[in-house]
N, C-alpha and C positions, 0 to 999 in steps of 0.2 A: 417348284420341286414337289413331287408327289411321292407317297410312300404307302406301302401296305405290309402288314406283318405276315409275310409269306416268304418262302425261300426263293421265289421267282423274281421278286422286285426288291430294290434297295429299301432298307428300313431307315427311317429318319427319327432322330431324337433331337428335340430343341430344348436346351437347358435341362436335359435329363428326362424329358417327357415325350412319349411317342406322339408324333405329329404328322400331318399330311402336307404342311406348308411352312415356309419361312415368311415372316412379315415383309411386306413390300417396301417398307421404309428401312430395312436393314442395310447398314452401310457396307457390309460385305457384298451384298447383292448390287447396290447402287454404284459403289466406287472401287470394289476390290479391296476394301479397307479391312484387312484381316490376314491371318496366317493359317497354315494347315500342315498336316502330316498324313501320309498314306502308309499303311502297314498291313501285314498279314495277321489273320487270326487262324490259329491251328488248334483244334480240339478245345475251342472256347477260350484260348489264351492268346493275348496279343504278343507278338514276338518283339523282344528287345524293348519292352514297355517303358522301363525307366529311362532309357536313352531317348526314346521317342518323345516322352512328355518333357524331358529336360530341354531338348532342342526346340520343341514347340514353345516352351516358356521363354527361352532365350530369344527366339525370333519375335515373339510378342513384345518383349521388353524393348527390342530395338525399334519398334514402331510406336512405342508408347502405350502399349496395352498391359494391363495388370492381369497376368495369367491366373486362372483359378488354382487353388491348392490341388496338388496331385491326387489327394484323396477324393476330391470332388470329381475329377476326371475318371478316376477308377470306379467311383460309384455310378457314374452314368452308364458304364458298360453292364452293370447289373440289371438294367432295364431292357437290354436286348432280349428277344425271345430265346429261350434256352436251346431250341432246336437249331438255331443258326450259329453253329460253332466253328465252321470253316469258311473263310472268305477273305475279303479285303475291307479294311476298316479305314475310314477317313475321319480325322479329328480336325474341326475347324473352329477357330476363334475369330469373331468379328467385333467391331466396335459397337455393335448393337444398333438400335434404332435411334434416329435423330432427325432434326429438321433438315429441310432442303438446303443444299450448299455444301461446299467442300470443308468448311470449317468444322472440326470435330466438336461435339457438344462438350460443354464445361464439365458436366457430370456424366461420366461414361458408365455404361452398364454392359460389360463384356458378355456377348452371347456365345454359348457353347452349342455346337452342332456335331452330332455323331451320325455318320452315314455308313451303314453296313451293307455290303453287296456280297451275297452268297454265291454269285456266279463263279463256277470253278475257274481257278487260275489256269492259264493256257497249258495244254498238255506238252507244249514245246518248251516248257520252262527250263528243262535241263539240257536242251539242245544248244548247239553253237549258233551264233548270230551272224546274219548277213546285214551289213550296214551300208548306208549311203552317206554322202556329204550334202548337207542342206545348203541352199542358196541364200536363205535368210541369214543376216548377220546380226548378232546381239548388240544392243546398245549398252553404253556404260552408264551405270548409276551406282557409284560406290556406297551411297547411303543404304541401298537395298541389296548390295552384293552379298550372296550367301543365304539370304532369307527366302523361305518358301512362302511368299505372299500370294494373295489371291488373284493378282493380275498376271495371268499366264498367257496373254494373247500372243506373245512371240512364239511360245511353244505350240499354240494352236495353229498358227500360220505355218510354222515349220512342219508340223505333222501333216498338214494338208498337201504337202508337196509330193507325196507318194501314196499310192493305193495298192501296189503290187504286194500280194500276200507273202512272197518269199523275202521281202525286205522287212526286217524286224525293228530297225531303229535308224535314226539319222544323227550325224554328228553336227554340232553347232559350233561355229567360229564367231569371234567378235569382229568389229570393223577394223581391228589391227591385225586380222588374220591369225590370231591366237586360237588354238583349239580349246574350247571351254568344257564341253560336256556332250552327252547325248540329249535328244529332245526330252526323254523321260528317265535319264540316268546320268550317273557320274562316270568319268573315264579314268582308267588306270592303264599304264603301259609298263612292261618289264623290258629293260634294256641294260645290257652289260651288268647284270646282277644287281640292278637297282629298280625299286618300285617308284614310279613317277606318276603324279596326278597334277592337273592344271591348278594354278593359283586362281582363287575366286575373289580377287580384290576389287574388281570392277563390275562384274556381272556373274550370273550363274547361281545355282542353288547348291548349298553344302548339305548333302544328304546324310541321314543317320548311318546308313550302311557305309558310306565313304568314311565318315569319322571313325566308325567302329573298326574298319579295316586298317586305317592309318595307325590307330592305337595298337591293335593286335600285332601288326607287322613289326612295329618298332619294338614291342615286347619280345618278339621272337628274334630280334637282332638283325632284322632286314634293314638295309640302307634305303630310307624313304625320303622323298623330297616333294614338296609342293612347288611347282616351277612353271614358267612359261613354256608351252609346247606349240610348235608349228606342225603343219601337216606332214612335212618331211620327217620329223622326229617320230610321228605316229606310224608312218609307213615303214620306217626302218626298225621299228621295235621288234623284239623277239616274240612278244605276245601282247595283245591288246584285249582289255577286259572292260566290261560295263557293269555298274552296280546300281541297284535301288532296293527299297525295302520290300518289294513284292517278289521280284525275281531273284534276289540275292546277288550273287556274282555269276556272270556268264562270259565266256570267252568269245571274242570275235573271230570267226573263221574266214570272213571275207569282207573287205572294205573296197567298194568299187571293183577294180580289177586286181587288187592285191589279195593274196590268199595266205593264211596261216594254217597249214594242214594239221598240226599236232599241238597239244597243250604243252606248256613249259612249267610255269609256276602256279597256274590257276587251280589245279586240284588241291595243293597245299593251302592256298588262300581260302578256298571254300571250306576246307576242314577247320581252319582257324575261326572263320566267321560263324560256323554252325556249332562249335564246341560249347 
């Protein structure tokens, strides 16, 4: 991984220090042994920061990593060049360096990586989405379900299934044909005045925007449920939406040959998310 302190290329901090590389013996690099979050920076401020680092710490704990104090993570951001105030920020925690082999070292030294990309977020961010169904099926691993760990090869393979620029996202199903998520997003549907999202008990990533929306919708008195969804339920929904911490919430206008011409609940949900 390379970095330069310009707005044209990502900036890399390793344990709070500007760097051009990550050690070759880092277990995150070698084994995907770590967790991460991706979020937006606007006017130099990370959006939903406390929720992001809380989820990062929770995921780290689930794989046996001791997350740094939130003040340390906040301090790392102070080392980003001041002129890079808008863009996409990635926070990564790895198990650090260690000897060859899968066995984690007895004495762990968690490594903190911050990657800041000032590339403008897509101008289509506020537009409706065209979505396809991926052929890849997610495997089950309850121990890792919900965690945003560094092994994202399933997502990489799923994203390689299409190159058409008018397709923005793909839906992922598991081997039981349950709809789980988008390749880069979480799924919500609105049906019969209820907000539904897939259960993530066997696979999938529980995103911060997903959690935030679930909480805010319940506070507004919306009937919310995490449940099993099949493709028929998605196609019969009154509205289908996808969320992540970069794009926020966007409605699906088309899924394969199915069209949803008009928004139903999504404008209200966007307003709650951004309040």
